[in-house]
DSSP file (Angstrom, degrees, kcal/mol; ACC not computed):
  #  RESIDUE AA STRUCTURE BP1 BP2  ACC     N-H-->O    O-->H-N    N-H-->O    O-->H-N    TCO  KAPPA ALPHA  PHI   PSI    X-CA   Y-CA   Z-CA
    1    1 A M              0   0    0      0, 0.0     2,-0.1     0, 0.0     0, 0.0   0.000 360.0 360.0 360.0 126.1   37.6  210.4   73.9
    2    2 A P        -     0   0    0      0, 0.0     2,-0.1     0, 0.0     0, 0.0  -0.382 360.0-114.6 -69.6 147.3   36.9  211.1   70.2
    3    3 A S        -     0   0    0     -2,-0.1     2,-0.4     1,-0.0     0, 0.0  -0.468  28.6-156.0 -80.9 155.8   37.0  208.1   67.8
    4    4 A K        -     0   0    0     -2,-0.1     2,-0.5     2,-0.0    -1,-0.0  -0.964   7.5-143.8-132.0 148.4   39.7  207.9   65.1
    5    5 A T        -     0   0    0     -2,-0.4     2,-0.5     2,-0.0    -2,-0.0  -0.949  14.4-167.8-112.9 131.9   39.8  206.0   61.9
    6    6 A V        -     0   0    0     -2,-0.5     2,-0.5     2,-0.0    -2,-0.0  -0.975   6.4-154.6-120.7 131.2   43.0  204.6   60.7
    7    7 A T        -     0   0    0     -2,-0.5     2,-0.4     2,-0.0    -2,-0.0  -0.908  14.1-176.1-107.7 129.7   43.5  203.3   57.1
    8    8 A L        -     0   0    0     -2,-0.5     2,-0.7     2,-0.0    -2,-0.0  -0.935  21.5-140.5-122.9 146.1   46.1  200.6   56.4
    9    9 A E        +     0   0    0     -2,-0.4    -2,-0.0     6,-0.0     3,-0.0  -0.935  36.2 159.5-104.9 116.9   47.2  199.1   53.2
   10   10 A I        -     0   0    0     -2,-0.7     5,-0.1     1,-0.0    -2,-0.0  -0.914  47.3 -81.4-132.4 159.2   47.8  195.4   53.7
   11   11 A P     >  -     0   0    0      0, 0.0     4,-2.5     0, 0.0     3,-0.2  -0.253  40.3-117.9 -60.0 148.3   48.0  192.5   51.3
   12   12 A A  H  > S+     0   0    0      1,-0.2     4,-2.5     2,-0.2     5,-0.2   0.865 113.7  54.7 -56.8 -40.3   44.6  191.0   50.2
   13   13 A R  H  > S+     0   0    0      1,-0.2     4,-1.8     2,-0.2    -1,-0.2   0.918 110.8  44.9 -61.9 -43.5   45.4  187.6   51.8
   14   14 A Q  H  > S+     0   0    0      2,-0.2     4,-2.4    -3,-0.2    -2,-0.2   0.896 111.6  53.0 -67.5 -40.0   46.2  189.2   55.1
   15   15 A A  H  X S+     0   0    0     -4,-2.5     4,-2.7     1,-0.2    -2,-0.2   0.900 107.6  51.9 -61.3 -40.3   43.1  191.4   54.9
   16   16 A A  H  X S+     0   0    0     -4,-2.5     4,-2.5     2,-0.2    -1,-0.2   0.889 108.9  50.5 -63.9 -39.1   41.0  188.3   54.3
   17   17 A K  H  X S+     0   0    0     -4,-1.8     4,-2.4     2,-0.2    -2,-0.2   0.922 111.6  47.8 -63.9 -44.0   42.5  186.6   57.4
   18   18 A Y  H  X S+     0   0    0     -4,-2.4     4,-2.7     2,-0.2    -2,-0.2   0.932 112.1  49.3 -61.9 -45.5   41.6  189.7   59.5
   19   19 A E  H  X S+     0   0    0     -4,-2.7     4,-2.6     1,-0.2    -2,-0.2   0.915 111.3  49.0 -61.9 -42.7   38.1  189.8   58.1
   20   20 A A  H  X S+     0   0    0     -4,-2.5     4,-2.5     2,-0.2    -1,-0.2   0.896 111.2  50.4 -63.1 -40.2   37.6  186.1   58.8
   21   21 A A  H  X S+     0   0    0     -4,-2.4     4,-2.4     2,-0.2    -2,-0.2   0.921 111.4  47.6 -64.7 -43.8   38.9  186.5   62.3
   22   22 A F  H  X S+     0   0    0     -4,-2.7     4,-2.6     2,-0.2    -2,-0.2   0.926 111.9  50.2 -62.0 -44.5   36.6  189.5   63.0
   23   23 A D  H  X S+     0   0    0     -4,-2.6     4,-2.3     1,-0.2    -2,-0.2   0.908 111.1  49.0 -60.6 -42.3   33.6  187.6   61.6
   24   24 A E  H  X S+     0   0    0     -4,-2.5     4,-2.2     2,-0.2    -1,-0.2   0.910 110.8  50.5 -63.5 -42.1   34.4  184.6   63.8
   25   25 A Y  H  X S+     0   0    0     -4,-2.4     4,-2.2     1,-0.2    -2,-0.2   0.916 110.5  48.9 -62.5 -43.9   34.7  186.8   66.8
   26   26 A I  H  X S+     0   0    0     -4,-2.6     4,-2.5     1,-0.2    -1,-0.2   0.894 109.8  52.2 -64.1 -39.7   31.4  188.5   66.1
   27   27 A E  H  X S+     0   0    0     -4,-2.3     4,-2.5     2,-0.2    -1,-0.2   0.897 108.7  50.9 -62.2 -40.3   29.8  185.0   65.7
   28   28 A K  H  X S+     0   0    0     -4,-2.2     4,-2.4     2,-0.2    -2,-0.2   0.908 110.2  49.1 -63.3 -41.6   31.2  184.0   69.1
   29   29 A I  H  X S+     0   0    0     -4,-2.2     4,-2.6     2,-0.2    -2,-0.2   0.929 111.0  50.0 -63.1 -44.6   29.7  187.1   70.7
   30   30 A D  H  X S+     0   0    0     -4,-2.5     4,-2.3     1,-0.2    -2,-0.2   0.913 111.6  48.1 -60.5 -43.6   26.3  186.4   69.0
   31   31 A R  H  X S+     0   0    0     -4,-2.5     4,-2.5     1,-0.2    -1,-0.2   0.901 111.8  50.3 -63.8 -40.3   26.3  182.8   70.3
   32   32 A S  H  X S+     0   0    0     -4,-2.4     4,-2.6     2,-0.2    -2,-0.2   0.914 110.1  49.5 -64.5 -42.7   27.3  184.0   73.8
   33   33 A L  H  X S+     0   0    0     -4,-2.6     4,-2.2     2,-0.2    -2,-0.2   0.901 111.9  48.6 -62.9 -40.7   24.5  186.6   73.8
   34   34 A E  H  X S+     0   0    0     -4,-2.3     4,-2.4     2,-0.2    -2,-0.2   0.911 111.6  49.3 -65.9 -42.1   22.0  183.9   72.7
   35   35 A R  H  X S+     0   0    0     -4,-2.5     4,-2.4     1,-0.2    -2,-0.2   0.910 111.2  50.1 -63.2 -42.0   23.2  181.5   75.4
   36   36 A N  H  X S+     0   0    0     -4,-2.6     4,-2.6     2,-0.2    -1,-0.2   0.884 109.2  52.1 -62.9 -38.8   23.0  184.3   78.0
   37   37 A K  H  X S+     0   0    0     -4,-2.2     4,-2.3     2,-0.2    -2,-0.2   0.931 111.0  46.4 -63.1 -46.1   19.4  185.0   76.9
   38   38 A R  H  X S+     0   0    0     -4,-2.4     4,-2.2     2,-0.2    -2,-0.2   0.895 112.2  51.4 -63.6 -39.6   18.4  181.4   77.2
   39   39 A T  H  X S+     0   0    0     -4,-2.4     4,-2.6     2,-0.2    -2,-0.2   0.926 110.2  48.4 -62.6 -45.3   20.0  181.2   80.6
   40   40 A Q  H  X S+     0   0    0     -4,-2.6     4,-2.8     1,-0.2    -2,-0.2   0.894 109.7  52.7 -63.9 -39.3   18.2  184.3   81.8
   41   41 A E  H  X S+     0   0    0     -4,-2.3     4,-2.3     2,-0.2    -1,-0.2   0.907 110.8  47.8 -60.8 -41.1   14.9  182.9   80.5
   42   42 A R  H  X S+     0   0    0     -4,-2.2     4,-2.7     2,-0.2    -2,-0.2   0.918 111.1  50.4 -66.0 -43.3   15.6  179.7   82.5
   43   43 A I  H  X S+     0   0    0     -4,-2.6     4,-2.5     1,-0.2    -2,-0.2   0.931 111.3  48.6 -59.0 -46.3   16.4  181.7   85.6
   44   44 A D  H  X S+     0   0    0     -4,-2.8     4,-2.1     1,-0.2    -1,-0.2   0.904 111.9  49.3 -61.8 -41.9   13.2  183.7   85.3
   45   45 A R  H  X S+     0   0    0     -4,-2.3     4,-2.5     1,-0.2    -2,-0.2   0.923 112.0  48.0 -63.4 -44.6   11.2  180.5   84.8
   46   46 A L  H  X S+     0   0    0     -4,-2.7     4,-2.5     1,-0.2    -2,-0.2   0.871 109.5  53.1 -65.7 -36.5   12.8  178.8   87.8
   47   47 A K  H  X S+     0   0    0     -4,-2.5     4,-2.2    -5,-0.2    -1,-0.2   0.920 110.4  47.7 -62.1 -43.0   12.2  182.0   90.0
   48   48 A A  H  X S+     0   0    0     -4,-2.1     4,-1.8     2,-0.2    -2,-0.2   0.921 112.6  48.2 -65.1 -43.5    8.5  181.9   89.0
   49   49 A E  H  X S+     0   0    0     -4,-2.5     4,-2.2     1,-0.2    -1,-0.2   0.899 111.3  51.2 -62.9 -40.3    8.2  178.2   89.8
   50   50 A T  H  X S+     0   0    0     -4,-2.5     4,-2.8     1,-0.2    -1,-0.2   0.889 106.7  53.8 -64.1 -39.9    9.9  178.8   93.1
   51   51 A A  H  X S+     0   0    0     -4,-2.2     4,-2.3     2,-0.2    -1,-0.2   0.896 109.1  48.9 -62.5 -39.9    7.6  181.6   94.0
   52   52 A V  H  X S+     0   0    0     -4,-1.8     4,-2.3     2,-0.2    -2,-0.2   0.934 112.7  47.0 -64.9 -46.1    4.6  179.3   93.4
   53   53 A I  H  X S+     0   0    0     -4,-2.2     4,-2.6     1,-0.2    -2,-0.2   0.915 112.3  50.4 -62.1 -43.1    6.1  176.5   95.5
   54   54 A R  H  X S+     0   0    0     -4,-2.8     4,-2.8     1,-0.2    -1,-0.2   0.916 109.6  50.3 -62.2 -43.3    6.9  179.0   98.3
   55   55 A A  H  X S+     0   0    0     -4,-2.3     4,-2.3     1,-0.2    -1,-0.2   0.909 111.3  49.2 -62.4 -41.5    3.4  180.4   98.3
   56   56 A R  H  X S+     0   0    0     -4,-2.3     4,-2.4     2,-0.2    -2,-0.2   0.923 112.3  47.7 -63.1 -44.0    1.9  176.9   98.5
   57   57 A L  H  X S+     0   0    0     -4,-2.6     4,-2.9     2,-0.2     5,-0.2   0.912 111.5  50.0 -64.1 -42.1    4.2  175.9  101.4
   58   58 A Q  H  X S+     0   0    0     -4,-2.8     4,-2.4     1,-0.2    -1,-0.2   0.906 111.3  49.2 -63.3 -40.3    3.4  179.1  103.3
   59   59 A A  H  X S+     0   0    0     -4,-2.3     4,-2.2    -5,-0.2    -1,-0.2   0.910 112.6  47.7 -65.1 -40.8   -0.3  178.5  102.8
   60   60 A R  H  X S+     0   0    0     -4,-2.4     4,-2.3     2,-0.2    -2,-0.2   0.921 112.4  48.8 -65.8 -43.6    0.1  175.0  104.1
   61   61 A M  H  X S+     0   0    0     -4,-2.9     4,-3.2     2,-0.2     6,-0.5   0.887 110.7  50.8 -64.1 -38.1    2.1  176.0  107.1
   62   62 A K  H  X S+     0   0    0     -4,-2.4     4,-2.3    -5,-0.2    -1,-0.2   0.912 111.1  49.1 -64.6 -40.4   -0.4  178.7  107.9
   63   63 A G  H  < S+     0   0    0     -4,-2.2    -2,-0.2    -5,-0.2    -1,-0.2   0.883 118.3  39.3 -65.1 -37.7   -3.1  176.1  107.7
   64   64 A L  H  < S+     0   0    0     -4,-2.3    -2,-0.2    -5,-0.1    -1,-0.2   0.879 132.6  22.2 -79.5 -39.2   -1.2  173.7  109.9
   65   65 A C  H  < S-     0   0    0     -4,-3.2    -3,-0.2     2,-0.3    -2,-0.2   0.591  95.9-124.9-108.1 -14.7    0.2  176.2  112.5
   66   66 A G  S  < S+     0   0    0     -4,-2.3     2,-0.3    -5,-0.5    -4,-0.2   0.645  79.7  78.2  78.5  14.0   -2.1  179.1  112.2
   67   67 A R  S    S-     0   0    0     -6,-0.5    -2,-0.3    -9,-0.1    -1,-0.2  -0.982  79.4-103.0-149.4 162.5    0.6  181.6  111.4
   68   68 A N              0   0    0     -2,-0.3    -9,-0.1     1,-0.1   -10,-0.0  -0.538 360.0 360.0 -84.3 151.6    2.9  182.8  108.6
   69   69 A F              0   0    0     -2,-0.2    -1,-0.1   -11,-0.1   -11,-0.0   0.336 360.0 360.0-117.6 360.0    6.5  181.8  108.3
């Protein structure tokens, strides 16, 4: 679908309110993206830590039982 541009003439006060609302919305999106980035970094770190713990447990179980689990 092709994009379209629409021009409206509205009072300056109303335009300022719209602009402030858009700016606030964009700030919320930016904060959400940053929070998602931090969450993903934490998930990745926990996955790596879990992999290390799992490898240690598997090695210990192999040593104790002589086989992999």
